[in-house]
N, C-alpha and C positions, 0 to 999 in steps of 0.2 A: 279729910273725912273719908275719902275713898280708900286711902292707905290704911286708915285705922280699921275700916270695915273689912278690907281685904285681908288684913293680918289676922282676923279672927278665923279665917278659913284655914284649912290644913296647910302646913308648910309645903314648899315646892315638892311636888310628888316625885318619888323616885320611881315611878311607874313601873296595866293589865297586866299584879296578878293579879295574878294572877289575877288579863284577859284572862286569870283563873276563872272567873265566872265571866264570860266575855262581857265587856261593856257592850253588849249586844254585839257581839263579837267585837271590846276594848276592854274587861275584866272581868265580863263576864267573864270583855274581852272584856274587864275590863279588864284594859287594855290591859300585867306585869306584871302583867304581864308584868314585873314591878306592877303594882296595882294602880290603875288610873281611875279616878273617881269622876263621875259626871258632875257638871256644875249644878249648884242648887237652883231650884226654880226661881227663887228670889236671887237675882244676880248680885245683890249687895254692892252695887257700884262697879262691878268688874265688867269686862268686855270680852267677847269671844271673837277670835280671828281664825280664818282658814289659811293654812300654809300649804302651798303647792310643793310637792316633792317628786322626785323621779319615781316612776312606778316600780313597785316591789322593793323600794328602799325605805319604806315608811318606818320600819322598826329601827333602822340605823339612825335616821334623822331624829326620831323620838329620843333615842339614847343620848345623842350628842346634845340635844336641846336641854334635856334634864341635867346633863353635866354643866352646861353653860349657866343654867338657872342657879345651880348650887354654888358654882365658883364665883359668879358675879353678884349673888344674893339679889336677884331680880324679883320684883313683885309679880311673879307669874305663879298662879295658884293651881293650874291643872293643865296637863297635856294629854290629849286623847287621840288614839288611833282606833276608830271603829273598825272592827273586823269586817272584811268583805269590801271595804272602800279602798280603792287604789288611787294613789296620786295626791292624797290630802291627809293632813292631820289637823286637829283643832287645838288652839292655844287660848286659855282663859287668863287674861292679865289685867293689871290695873289700867293700862292704856296701850295704844298702838306702839309707842316707842319701846316699851318694855318687851312686847312680843317680838318686835323687829330685832332688838338686841339679843334676845334668846336664840334667834335663828341666824344671827350674823356669822358669816364664814362657816356655816355648817355644811358639810358635804351633802350633796343631793338635795339640799333645800333650794327651792326656786322662787321664794318670795311670798310675802303676805299679800293676800288679795285686798284690793282697795276697799271693798264693802265689808262692813262689820256683819257678823253672823248673829241672828236672833236665836235665842235658846230654842224657841218653838220649831225652828227649821231642822234642828238635829236631835230634838228630844226623843224621837222614835228610835234613833240609833243607840241611845245611851241608857234607856231604862232597862234595868235588870229584869229578866223574866225567868220564871222557873220553867224548865223544860226537861223532858225526858231525854236522857243521853243514851244513844244507841251504840254501845261499845261492846265488842265481843272478844273472846279469847282468840289469839292469833292475828287480830287486826294489826295493821301497820299504822302507827300514829306519829304525829309530829308534836313535840312538846312545845307549848306556846308560852310558858312562863317558867321562872326559876332559873337555877344555875345551868340547866341543860336545855335552855330555850333554843329552838330551831333544830334540835337533834331529832332524828327519826328512831323509833323504837318499836319493838313487837310486844303486844300485850300477852302476858303469861297468866295473869290472875286478876279477877275483879271482885271487889268487896263493895257492893252497893250500899250496905248498911253504913259503912264508914265513908262512903263516897270516895274510894281510893282504887287505884289500879296499880298492879306491879308490872313493870315493863323491863325489857332488856334492850340496851342501846345497840343499834345495828352496826355502828361504826367501831364498837369496842372490840379489841383483840380477844378479850376474855369476857364472856357474858356475865354481867353483874346485875342482879335484880335491884331495881330502883322503885320505890313507892312514891307515887305522886297523886294529887287530887284528880278526880275524874275531869273536872273542868279545866285542868291544866294541859289537857291533850285534845287533839282533834284527829279523827280518823281520816287517813289519806288513801288507804287501800285496804280492801277486805279480801281475804283468801276464801274464795267460794268453796274450796274443798274442806274448809274447817268444819267439823261436825257441829251442828247446831246444839246437840245435847251437851257437848263439852262446855259451850258457853254458858248454858243455863245452869250447869252444875256449879260453875265458879261464881255465878251471880247470886247464888243462895247464901 
């Protein structure tokens, strides 16, 4: 019964993107980031488990787990890394054994916690909220989803109507403009000398 119900949910996520809209930072962030979806309020017979990870290795663990789910065809329906939370990711699966198999032999994974997680305990982290994004021209940002995930870049243009920004990768030998969604980047440094009027012109 649980398997049948679980199968009605989305297939194993290839997970936040795009934490494109972070799943409250996991797509808003969610999380893919690869997009990770929050579990439905009606759990439909599934269970949520917390997996401990090495701090700052959450993204790598998440990628390995998604790969395991796909290869082993496990009844795991969602993998979530709320942005801002270090040392843990959440796994929604048909049962504990499935969650443990998904994390088996995954580098930096430190085991499923004994106690099952209630949705209400993490709901505030996962609900998508509409928020004003403060991004300006010349900001240094980190790309949090898509093929250039984890790369740092400089904002060269902003189009708030289309909710897109044009950036140039800092590590590239030759600057190449790349257009990404606003919620696919997060500001990590702001150049105070950047003229405020330049930012407002580009935001029009």
